N, C-alpha and C positions, 0 to 999 in steps of 0.2 A: 115297113118293119109294122108290126102289127101290136103296136101301142095297149096291153090290158089296162081295165079300172086296178086291178089288183099292184101292179107296177107302179102307177100313179101313188098308191096308198103307200105304198113301199118308199117310192120319193120322197113324198109329203112328211112322213113321220120323221125320217132325219133332218129334213129342211126346218121342220117346227123346233125338233131339236137344238140346230144351230142357230136360232133365230132365238132360242130363248136363252141359250149359253151365252150368245152375244149380248143379247140383254141384259143379263147379269154381269158382265164383265163390264159393260158401258156405266150400270148404275154401280157397281165395286169401286171402281177407276175414280168416277166424280165424286162418290161418297167421300173419296180417302183425301182427293183434291178440297175438295169443300171443308175437310174437318180441318187440314192443314192449313185451307187460308182464315178460318174460324179464331184454331188456337194463335195463328201470327197475329192477328188483328186485336185479340184479346191482350198477348203478351205488349202490344203497341198503346195499346188503351191504359195499360198498367204503369208503362214505363213514363207515357204524360202524365198521370195522376201524381207518380211518385215525385217528378218535378214540380210540380204545381203546388204541392202541399211543402216543399223544400221552400221555397219563393216565398209561403207565406208565412211559417215560424221563423224563418229568417227574418221576414220583418216586424215581426210580433218580438224577436228577442232584442232587436234594434231599439223600438218603443219601449221595451221596459229597461234597456241600457238608460235612455235617456231620462226616463222617470225616475227610476234609480240615483241618476246624480244628484237631484234636488234633494233627495235625503242624505246622502252620503255629504253635501255641502255644510246643508244646514236641514234640522228637523223643522220641515214645513209642510205641515202634511193637507193644510187648506189648498197651497201651492199645487201639492203634487196630487190633489183629488180635481181641482180646477183644470189641471193637465187633462186629467183622464177625462173628465165630462167633454174636453173637447176633441178629446184622441175619438172616443167614442162616437161622438155626434157627426163626424168624417169619415166613420170605416163601418160600414154595415153589418161585416163579419166579426165585430167585436162588441162584444155585450157589455162588460164591466171590467174594470179596474177596482181593485182591492189594495189592502194592507193591514196585516195582523202583526203586532207588537206587543209585547206584555200586557197580555190580555185583552187587547183590543183590538175589535175591527173596523175599519174605516174603508168605505165604499164609494163609488159613486150613485146617482139615484139618491143621496141623500141619508146615507147608510151610515150609523153610527153605534156601534155596541161594545160596553165593558163590560168586564170580568166574565169574558167567554173562554178561559184559558180550559176548563173542566168541557168545555163541552167542542173541543176543537177536532177531537179524535173522530168526530163524527162527519167532520166535512171530508168530502173525496179528496181536495185539492192538498191535504194538509199533510205532511211527512216530518216527524219530530227528529229522524234522522239525519237530515239534511245537512250539510254543510256549508259555510258563507263562499259563495262562488257559484253554487252549484244551481243550474237550472232543469226542471223537469215536466213533463206533460201528464196531468191528471189522466185518470180513469174518465169513461162519458159519466155522466151525472145531470138530471134535470134541476137546473138552477131555480133556486126559490125567488129570486129577484124578479128575472124574465120571463120564468115558466117556460124556458127552451132547453133543448138538450143542449149541452155544452161539454168543451174540455177546458182546461184552465193551464197556461204555462205559467209555472211559478219561481221565481229567484230568490235565493237566502241573501242577503246583503246585510252589512253594519254601517249602522246610521252613524251618522256624526255625533252622537251622544253613545256612543258606541254597543247599544243596543241593535241585538238581532231583530231584523225584519223581514218578513214573508211578503213580495209584493208579486202579484198577479195578473193576469190578462187573461180575459175569459173570450171564449170564441164560441160562435153561435153557429155549430155545425150543420145545421139544414142551410143557413146562408154560405157557407162553405163550401158545400156540396154542389152547390146549384150551377161551378162551370163544371165539374166531374161529370153531371148529368147529360152532358154535352157528348161525354164519351161512349159510342153504341158498338156493341158487337154484334155484328150482321142485323137483324130485323129488332130482335127481341131483346137481347143482351144488353147489360149496364156496370156499371162499377160499383164495388160496394166495400168496405173498409169493416175491420173487426179487429178488436183489442186482443193482443197477443197473449197476454194473461189468462185474460175471464173467460174470452169467446163472446162476448159481448157486442153486438154490430154496433158502430159507431157513425158509419154513414149510410144511407140505402136509400133508393128512389122512394119505396114504401115507408114514410116517417113512423108509421106503427109498428114496424121494427126496430126502431133504434132501441139500444138498451137490452133488448131480448137476447136468448141465445143463438148463435149461428146453425143453420142447419148443416151448411156445407163443410164447416170447420169444426172435425171431431177430434177428441182427444187426444186419439193416435197421430193425427194430422201436428197436433201441438207439439208433441212428442217427439216428430221427425224435425219439426222446426228448430225445438232445442238442442238436437243433436247436430244441428249444422245445415239443415237440407233445405234453407232460406226460399227457394225458388223452385215451382213445378207445378204439375195441373191436377186437378179432381175431377176424376171422371164418375160420370155414371152416378149420380145422386138424385134422390126424387125429393121435389118440392112442389106443393100443391098440385099432386097428381101429374107432376110432369119431371119426365127425365132433364137433368142439365149437366153443365160441366163449367167448371172454372179455373182460369190458370191464376196462381197465387206469387209474391213477391213479399218477403216479410224483411227483406235485407234492405231496412232503411233506422232512422234515428227516432223514429215515432213509438216505436214499440207495438206497430200496426201491422196487421196482414192486408194489403191492397189484393185487389183480388177483379177480374173482369172473366165474362162469361155469357152463354146464353143457353135457350132450351135445344137441346140436340135436334128437336124438329125443323130448327131453322136451318141445320145443317143438310138434314136429310130430306126436306122438303125442295131443298136446289137441286139435288142427284136426282128427286122423282119428278119434278117438271122437266130436267133433263132427259128422264126415261120416256116421259110421256110422249117428247119429240122423238124420241129413238122407235115409238111402233110403227113408223113408216118404214122400218126394216122389215116387218113383215110382209109388204109389197115389193120393196129391191134391197137385197143384200148390200148392194151396193151403197145407198142412199147409209146402210148403217155405218158402214166404214167411213162414209164421209161425217156423219153425224157423230161418230165417235171421235174422229180428227178435230172437228169444229168444236166440243166440248172441251176436250182437253185442252184445245189452244186457249180458249175463253177463261176459262179458270186459270189456269197456270200465267195467264197475262193478267187476269183479275189480281192473282196476288201480288206478282212484280208492281202492280199498280199503289196496292197500300203500302210499298215501301219507299215512295217518293217523300221528298222534303221541301220542295219547292211549287209555286204555281206554272213555271216554267216547264220545270221538268214534269208534274202533271199533265201539263199540256201538250209536251212533245211524246210522252208516253200513250195518251190517250190517242193522239193520231196516229202513233205507229199501228198504237191495237187495232181500232176502228177501221182504217184502210186495211187491214188482215183479215179483217172479218168482210164487210162487204166494200163494193166498190165505190169510191166518191171522191171528190176532186180535193177537198181539205176540212178542215174540222176545227171548229174556231168555239173556244173556251172563254165565256163573260163570267165574271164572279162579279159578288156583290163588296163597295167599297163602303164600310157603316160609319167611316169618317165622313164622306162628303156624300153621303146616300145615292149613290149611283152604281150602276152595272156597266164594268170597262173589262175589252178582252185582254188577255195578258199580254197582248202585245201593244197595250193602249194605242191600237189603231180606230176605235171607235168607243163612244162614250154615250151612255144614256142614264137619265135620271131614274131613282126609283119609282116614280110617281106615272113617267112615263111608260115603263116594261108593266107596272102594276095594273094599268087601265088596259091593256089588252092581254095580258096573261092572270085572267083572275082565277081563284083557287080552285073553281071548274074544270080548268083548262090544263091544269098542271100535270094532264100526262104525256108520256111520250106519242109526236103526232106526226105528220105529213103535212106541210105548211105549203098549198098549193099557190100560183101566182095569181089566178082568180080570189081568192081569199087571202088577202092583206092587211088584215088587222095588225099583223106582226110587225112593228116599225122597225124592227133589228133585222129583220127576214128582209124587207122592203131594201134596206139601205148594203145590205151584206150580198145580197144576190135579187138584183133587179128583175131578172128576167126568166131565172129556174127556180120551180120549188125546192126546198129544203127540207131537212128532220130536225126538229126540234125533242130537245131530251133536258127536262128540267131537273134542275138537283136540290133534291129537298131536304134539309136537315132540322128535326125538330120544329116540324111545320112552317119553317121559314126558308123562302126562295132564295138561296145563297149562290148560286149558279144556272146558266143555262149552256149546252153543247148545240152547236148547231152541226150538221152536216150536208154540205153543199153537194150540189150536184152527182146524187146519190138515187139509183132506183129505186122504185119500193122494197122499203125493208121490213123485214117482219118486227114487228115490236117487243116480239119474246126476246130476240137476239140483242136488240140493244138495252133492253132493260136487266140483263145479266149485268153489260157494261156499268148500267146506271146505278146498279146496286153497290158493286165497287167504287165506281166514282165518286157517288154521295160517302162513302167512308171513308176515301184519299184524300178529298176534298175538305173534310171535318178536321181530318188530321191535321192538313196542310195550314188552315188556317186556325185552327187554336195552337201550333206551332209557331207559324206566324205573328201571333196575338201575342204569345209570353217573349217571342225572339226581339219584337220590333216596337214594343209598347214601353214606354217606361210607367215603371207602377206606380210612382208617388202622383205624377199630373197628369198621366192617361195622354201625355203628349206622345208623337214618335220619338223614336230614340237615335241614337247615332248611326249606328248600322244602316237604320232604315234611309235616314238622309244621305249618306253617302252612297247606297246603292241606286238612288233615284238621280244624284247628280249625275254618276256615271253615264245613266241611260241617257240623260240632256247630252253630256258629250259625245257619246258615240253617236247619236243620231245626228250630230253637229247641229241642235237646234239652237237659237240665237232668241236674245230679250231675258235671258233668265240670269237672276241676281243673286246671289248667295250672303247672307246677312247674319254675322255675329253678334249676340247680344250678351251682356253681362252686367251683373248689379252692380252699382257701385257701393263701396267698404262695407259689402255685405258680410265679412267678420267681423265687423265692428256691430251689427246688428246683431249676428250669435252670439257675440260677448255679451252685449251691454242687454239683449232682450231674452235671449235664449235661443237654443235650437229651436224648440218649438216654434215658437214667434217665425226665426226663420223658415220652417218650414211653409208656413202661412204667407210670407213674402213670396217665395218661388211657385205657389200655387195661385198666388193675386198675379202674376206675371202671366204664368201660363194662361190663364184665362182671359186675361187683357188682351193677349197675344191673339187669340183664339178670336175675340171679338173684334179687335180692328184690324187683322189682317184678312184678304179676302179667301173666301173657300179652296180657292184652286192652291193657294199657299201649303208649302210644306213646314210645318212647325215642327222642331223635334228640342227634347233637351238632351244639349250636349255633353253635358256633366257640371256636377256640380250646382254652382248659382250662372253656367253659363247655357245660352240657349239659341239656336241655329234656325234661320228660316229661308229656305227658297221660293222666290216668288218672283213674276213677271210684271216688267214695265217697258215702255217703250224707249227710253232713253235713262243714261246715268242720271240725270237731272229728275224724271220721272220716279227713280227709284229712289234718291235722295230723297226727295220730298214725301214719298210714301212712309220712309221710316223717320224722319222729321216727325209727322203726324204722329206716328205710332210713339216716340220718344215724348212728346208733348202729352199724349194720352196716360202714358204710364206714369210719369213724374206731377201729376195731378189725381193719382190713386193713395188710397189710403188703406191701411191695413189696422182693423181692430182684433183685437185677440187679446183675452183672459184680460181684462181690465187695462191693457196698454193699448195705445195706437202708435202708428209711424207712415210717414212718406218715404217715398224713396227714387231714387234718377239710375237709369243705366245708360252705359255708353255701347254705342254700337257702329260696327265695322262692316264693310260690305266690299263685295267685288263681283264683278262679271264673269259668267260660267261660261269659261272658254279654256281649252288648253288641256292641261291635265288635272286631276282630281286633286291630288294631295298640291298642287301649285295653287289653283282656287282657294281650298282650304287658307292657306299657308298666307296667301295674300289679302283674305277677309280678317285673319287672324291679325297679321299687320296691322291693319287699317282698326281694329279695334284696340290695340297696344297703342296706337297713335291718339286714337279718340278720347281712352282714358287720361293719357297722359296732357291732352289739352285741355281739361277738365278746369274751370266750369265749362256746360255744355258750349262744343262748336262743331261744326259741320267741316270736315277736312276730305279733301281731292288727293289721294296719291295718284300722281299723274305719272304712267311709264311710257307712254306713247309719243312723245315728241324729241327724239334722240337721246343721249347716255344721261342726260341730268334728270336726276329725279327730284322732285319736288314737290309740296303741299300749298292748296290755297285753302283757306279758310273764311267759315262764315260766309258773307255776303257774297266773298268774289267767288264762290264756288256756280252761281249759278250765271257767269259773266265769260265769255273769252278772252280778254284780256289777261296778260300774265306779266305780273311785275316783277323784275328781278332781286328786291329786296324780297319777296314773299319765298325765293326759291331757298330752301334747306337742304344741305345735302346729307342725305340718308344712305350713303353705301357704292358699292362699286357700280358702274355702269352695267346695263343688262348686254345679252347676247343680242347685236343685232337682229338676229332672226326671231327673235320673240320681242324684242320691242315694239314693234306695231300692235302686239293683239295682247298687250296685259294693261290693264288699268284697275285701279283700287280706290275706294273711297272710304272715309270714316265720319260715323256721325256721332 
């Protein structure tokens, strides 16, 4: 068959049209998926920001209540201001405590002004129509005292002398925003906050914008919000010569609009990057189909990645997604533990100190790269894959190395493919870590909380690990401290205990505030005697501590009960709790062993007898029915 040039030309033109249409479809499809992922990420950011602000203002309300009790009992303004000074000294987000009553204003930083009733209308936090018991948040304003942008929570109370008083607690919004600044939408997005009444910007990464009118929130949007449309999206507005979008939520008790968005270039750039790879379609139409399928799969999986809410789920999803994209034996995710300053894999098989990791993973090497066997400065790669090359993907959040993903036994991987997942993985890890910080931390002491402790005890039990002990610690006569010296003094005692626990116990111990004045510690020891020795040293260290606060000082003691971590979670906690009860009952300080390992008789040995092997019959104190013989040999419980 004689093929003429015109036939080739006639064939090429339709082929170019097909390729062009295919490329257009790929770009449009990727653009839709990227847009959906960006909107979902922005919604998640707004949700997390809303929870964070709820926690902060609930804490402020609690502080105001405690401060107000001083004035309700007796009008002692000096004590009120002294408590305010102490509160501000310990809370960076709080900048001023004040009191206005009968034409006089008293504040921290030594402020005392009289005959100012005629000037109160100019104060942004003053509302003359407020009733007793009401509290409200002021508009944004520049504080004359601190020279910082602030909002104030105000509560109206009736003092002991039957006079009305406005008590207020001022928040520095730039300090409050530091945690919200961690929430990113794609590459250039951020969270910001706008007043629903005035359109003034309350929080923004560019502090020069605070107090000015929002570009994205127009009067028409405020009208829609007032009509009940409190959630939605703002599409296509111009700011600094860039088109942007934002997702908003005004359904909150602050009177604010929470927004998160990014420039549309973030969305289109990902689609265009995928389109650039799709140029290979000009060579082989089959490659076009393959790239299209890969592109869809990557973005769909990336969107799913942002929905995970825990490190284990993130690790599982990463494994599934990356193995779906490239052939590899396994994927190992390491995350940074800020409490112990170390990098640990999700399943806690490997642990490396921060200093060790930063020694080989310097700032100039934090890009996705293949680590060969001949170049093994990477200590982690040497341990997890001694004889085969690995692919390393650092996860950077706010210029900090928060995680590392290792792909084991994988052929040469195009960094472009991996970097797509890296973007999603960094965003997902940021969400998980922030959620965990809010979920697992005790807001007052910055220790871990009960949920975190229980999950780690469960892990030890599931792995049948031995040598772990759980201690329950309780401050003796804490109610008397609160009643006699005040709740703010009691808070200082709790903070003192928390600091002493971190100072005395080893770094590997998990220290948690279990609730109220009760703390829990899970730690390792070679034996029950060694565990008891550690806790005795802790008890003595705490008994030697003194708390000085607001011209008052006090010492305190604690009671401790502990049990070996074995069996079932609730059983371990119950045993340690029973030992704590026995320790408190045996005050003054004694060490008691609740032994259930030698037959049906449950009995206590106290003080010096704990370290001996002899058991005297007169020390055997019945304390309940005999244990089931199947468990009697595996339960023992101690009390300090």
